Structure formats: structure tokens, C-alpha cells
C-alpha positions as CSV (number, residue, x, y, z in Angstrom):
1,M,0.1,-0.3,0.0
2,Q,1.5,3.4,-1.2
3,P,2.1,6.0,1.7
4,P,-0.6,8.5,0.7
5,R,-3.3,5.2,0.7
6,V,-2.5,4.2,3.9
7,F,-3.2,7.5,5.6
8,S,-6.4,7.7,3.7
9,A,-7.1,4.2,5.3
10,L,-6.1,5.1,8.6
11,A,-8.0,8.1,8.9
12,A,-11.2,7.0,7.1
13,L,-11.2,4.1,9.5
14,L,-10.4,6.8,12.5
15,T,-13.0,8.6,11.4
16,F,-15.9,5.6,10.6
17,Q,-14.5,5.4,14.3
18,A,-15.8,8.6,15.1
19,L,-19.1,7.6,14.3
20,I,-19.2,3.8,14.9
21,V,-18.1,5.3,22.0
22,H,-15.3,3.3,24.2
23,A,-14.6,5.6,26.8
24,K,-11.1,5.2,25.8
25,R,-9.0,5.2,23.0
26,P,-8.7,1.7,21.5
27,E,-5.7,0.2,21.2
28,Y,-5.7,0.1,17.1
29,I,-6.2,4.0,17.1
30,T,-2.3,4.4,18.4
31,D,-0.1,7.4,19.8
32,E,1.3,7.7,15.6
33,I,-2.1,7.5,14.4
34,M,-3.6,10.5,16.6
35,E,0.1,12.1,15.6
36,M,-1.1,12.1,11.8
37,I,-4.5,13.3,12.2
38,S,-3.6,15.7,14.9
39,N,-3.2,18.8,12.2
40,D,-6.5,18.2,11.3
41,K,-8.0,17.9,14.6
42,N,-6.2,21.0,15.9
43,R,-7.4,22.9,13.1
44,C,-11.0,21.5,13.2
45,M,-10.9,22.2,17.0
46,A,-9.8,26.1,16.7
47,E,-12.3,26.5,13.7
48,Y,-15.4,25.4,15.6
49,G,-14.3,26.2,19.4
50,T,-14.2,22.3,20.4
51,T,-12.6,21.4,23.5
52,E,-11.0,18.2,24.6
53,A,-13.8,18.1,27.6
54,L,-16.3,18.1,24.8
55,I,-14.6,15.3,22.8
56,D,-14.5,13.5,26.5
57,Q,-18.3,14.0,26.9
58,V,-19.0,12.1,23.8
59,N,-16.8,9.3,24.3
60,D,-18.6,9.2,27.6
61,G,-21.6,8.4,25.8
62,H,-23.7,11.6,25.5
63,I,-23.6,13.7,22.0
64,P,-24.9,17.4,22.9
65,N,-26.8,19.1,20.2
66,D,-23.7,21.4,20.3
67,R,-22.4,22.8,17.0
68,A,-18.8,23.2,18.5
69,I,-19.1,19.2,18.4
70,T,-21.2,18.6,15.3
71,C,-19.6,20.8,13.3
72,Y,-16.0,19.3,14.5
73,M,-17.4,16.2,13.2
74,Y,-18.2,17.2,10.2
75,C,-14.9,19.3,9.8
76,M,-13.0,16.0,10.5
77,F,-15.1,14.1,8.0
78,E,-14.7,16.9,5.1
79,S,-10.8,17.0,5.9
80,F,-10.6,12.9,5.0
81,S,-13.1,13.8,1.8
82,L,-15.7,11.3,3.4
83,V,-18.4,13.7,3.2
84,D,-19.2,16.2,0.3
85,E,-19.8,19.9,0.7
86,D,-23.8,19.1,1.6
87,G,-22.8,16.5,4.4
88,E,-24.0,13.9,2.6
89,I,-21.5,10.7,3.3
90,E,-19.2,9.6,0.6
91,I,-20.0,5.7,1.4
92,E,-18.2,4.2,-1.2
93,M,-15.1,6.0,-0.3
94,L,-15.4,5.1,3.6
95,V,-16.8,1.6,3.4
96,G,-13.5,1.1,1.0
97,F,-11.2,1.7,3.7
98,I,-13.1,0.0,6.2
99,P,-11.1,-3.4,7.8
100,E,-13.3,-6.6,6.5
101,E,-14.0,-7.6,10.4
102,F,-16.0,-3.9,10.5
103,Q,-17.8,-4.4,7.1
104,E,-20.7,-6.2,8.5
105,I,-21.7,-3.7,11.1
106,A,-20.8,-0.8,8.7
107,S,-23.2,-1.6,6.3
108,E,-25.7,-2.2,9.2
109,L,-25.1,1.2,10.6
110,I,-24.9,2.7,7.3
111,E,-28.0,1.4,6.0
112,A,-30.0,2.7,9.5
113,C,-27.7,5.9,10.0
114,A,-26.2,7.5,6.8
115,T,-28.7,9.3,5.0
116,L,-30.4,10.8,8.1
117,P,-31.8,14.3,6.9
118,G,-30.6,17.5,8.8
119,E,-31.1,21.3,8.7
120,D,-27.8,21.6,7.6
121,V,-23.9,19.9,7.5
122,C,-23.7,20.2,11.4
123,D,-26.9,18.7,12.1
124,K,-27.0,15.7,9.7
125,M,-23.9,14.7,11.7
126,Y,-25.6,15.2,14.7
127,K,-28.2,13.0,13.6
128,R,-26.3,10.5,12.3
129,S,-24.1,9.9,15.1
130,S,-26.4,9.7,17.5
131,C,-28.3,7.4,15.2
132,V,-24.9,5.3,15.3
133,Q,-24.1,5.8,19.1
134,A,-27.5,4.6,20.2
135,K,-27.1,1.1,17.8
136,R,-23.6,0.6,19.0
137,P,-22.6,2.5,21.7
138,D,-20.1,-0.4,22.0
139,L,-18.1,0.9,18.9
140,W,-17.8,4.4,19.6
141,F,-15.0,6.8,19.7
142,M,-14.2,10.1,18.7
143,V,-10.7,11.5,17.9
């Protein structure tokens, strides 16, 4: 696998995991991966006023309908080309990078949650992430 594709695959997986809540970071999200996404994470946090405390709140199982977190989610997805400018999830791109062991779960979650409507891109992220968390809270982690 070429380095840009490896990065894209890791970013897509992380972003998928951001939609699909462990209170603790899963082992497969290494320090190296966190370092790779740190520039996008910092940019998105600064752009929307997101705090680590707010991300921790989400990882503890509560997704507030707060634009500081929902727009951050959109920003992270957009950073990795997993949503378009209208907030529609690029399903083929997302599925193409999800490891085999998550494919069945991903298909179920995508079918149930990926096309829920919203008033804008941030509202779509809130509704879709809330849907995923309600269906599979055991798989949730946000970077």
C-alpha cells in the first residue's frame, strides 16, 4: 500500500470510528495515528471552538446537540473526503477503507444512519452520529 493510501485508510477508519463510544481510546488507535491526524484535529477544534472536554463528553456516551462538536465532526469527515459539501457521506469511499471485520457492522449502520436528513451539515452529523451511538454504543470512539 502506498503511503498516501495508508494515511487515507487510517484516517477513514478513525473517522468511521468517530461515528461508530469507548470511554477509552481503543488499542488500534495508536499514538502514531493520533499524531498523523493531529493537524486536522487541531484545525477543526480551533475552527469550531471544540474542546477536549467536549470530545471526552462524547466518548462518555453523550452527544450534545452543540455545533462545537457536530461541526467538528463534519470538519473531520470533510478533512478526509468522507462527506461532500452538502454533508452527504461518501459511502463508497468510507466502505472502501473499513477493515473486513467491521464491514457487516458498517453496512448495518450505514443503512440505518448515513442518509438521515438534517437542516445543515452539522445537524446531519448530529443526527447520524446519535443514530450510530444509539445502535452500537460499544463501538463508539471520537478522536
